[in-house]
C-alpha positions as CSV (number, residue, x, y, z in Angstrom):
1,M,-7.3,-53.4,-10.3
2,V,-4.5,-52.7,-8.0
3,H,-4.9,-53.4,-4.3
4,L,-2.2,-51.7,-2.1
5,N,-2.3,-50.8,1.6
6,M,-2.0,-47.0,1.2
7,T,-2.5,-44.3,3.8
8,N,-5.0,-41.5,3.1
9,T,-2.1,-39.2,2.7
10,T,-0.7,-41.2,-0.1
11,V,-4.0,-41.5,-1.9
12,N,-4.6,-37.7,-1.5
13,Y,-1.1,-37.0,-2.9
14,L,-1.7,-39.2,-5.9
15,N,-5.1,-37.8,-6.5
16,S,-3.9,-34.2,-6.3
17,N,-0.8,-34.8,-8.4
18,T,-1.7,-36.6,-11.6
19,K,1.8,-36.0,-12.9
20,N,2.9,-38.7,-10.4
21,I,0.8,-41.4,-12.0
22,P,3.9,-42.8,-13.9
23,F,5.8,-43.0,-10.6
24,F,2.9,-44.9,-9.0
25,L,2.7,-47.3,-11.9
26,K,6.4,-47.9,-11.6
27,L,6.1,-48.5,-7.9
28,T,3.3,-50.9,-8.4
29,H,5.4,-52.8,-11.0
30,N,8.4,-52.9,-8.6
31,L,6.2,-54.2,-5.7
32,T,4.8,-56.9,-7.9
33,K,8.3,-58.0,-8.9
34,A,9.6,-57.7,-5.3
35,Y,6.9,-60.0,-3.9
36,Y,7.5,-62.5,-6.7
37,G,11.3,-62.5,-6.1
38,R,10.9,-62.9,-2.4
39,G,8.5,-65.8,-3.1
40,L,11.2,-67.4,-5.2
41,A,13.7,-67.0,-2.4
42,K,11.3,-68.4,0.2
43,E,10.6,-71.4,-2.0
44,E,14.3,-72.1,-2.3
45,L,14.6,-71.9,1.5
46,L,11.7,-74.4,1.7
47,N,9.4,-71.8,3.3
48,F,6.5,-72.9,1.1
49,K,3.7,-71.2,3.0
50,G,5.6,-67.9,2.8
51,A,6.3,-68.4,-0.9
52,L,2.7,-69.0,-1.6
53,E,1.7,-65.9,0.3
54,D,4.2,-63.8,-1.6
55,Y,3.1,-65.2,-5.0
56,E,-0.5,-64.4,-4.1
57,R,0.4,-60.9,-3.0
58,S,2.3,-60.3,-6.2
59,Y,-0.6,-61.5,-8.3
60,S,-3.1,-59.5,-6.3
61,I,-1.2,-56.3,-6.9
62,D,-1.0,-56.9,-10.6
63,P,-3.1,-59.7,-12.1
64,S,-1.4,-59.2,-15.5
65,F,1.8,-60.5,-13.9
66,K,1.3,-64.1,-14.9
67,L,4.7,-65.3,-13.5
68,A,3.4,-65.1,-10.0
69,L,0.3,-67.1,-10.9
70,S,2.4,-69.8,-12.7
71,A,4.9,-69.9,-9.8
72,K,2.0,-70.4,-7.3
73,S,0.5,-73.2,-9.5
74,R,3.9,-74.9,-9.9
75,L,4.5,-74.8,-6.2
76,L,1.0,-76.2,-5.5
77,I,1.7,-79.1,-7.9
78,R,5.1,-79.6,-6.2
79,L,3.4,-79.9,-2.9
80,G,0.7,-82.1,-4.2
81,D,-2.2,-79.7,-3.5
């Protein structure tokens, strides 16, 4: 299940234009990777709270993207949580 903050306009557009589903799936995949990548950057900058939030956001968008879950787990182990 994908959870995105979308406006009603976006939802209506997607519902009325099924040909745009591939675009939506690509957008979802790109958002997943973007949050994951930003999490990695925040972790490098020692912003651990921000990194965890981005890993969680990435995983919540696409639970099949296991890299985000493993990055979160790795960081929690690093922090001793």
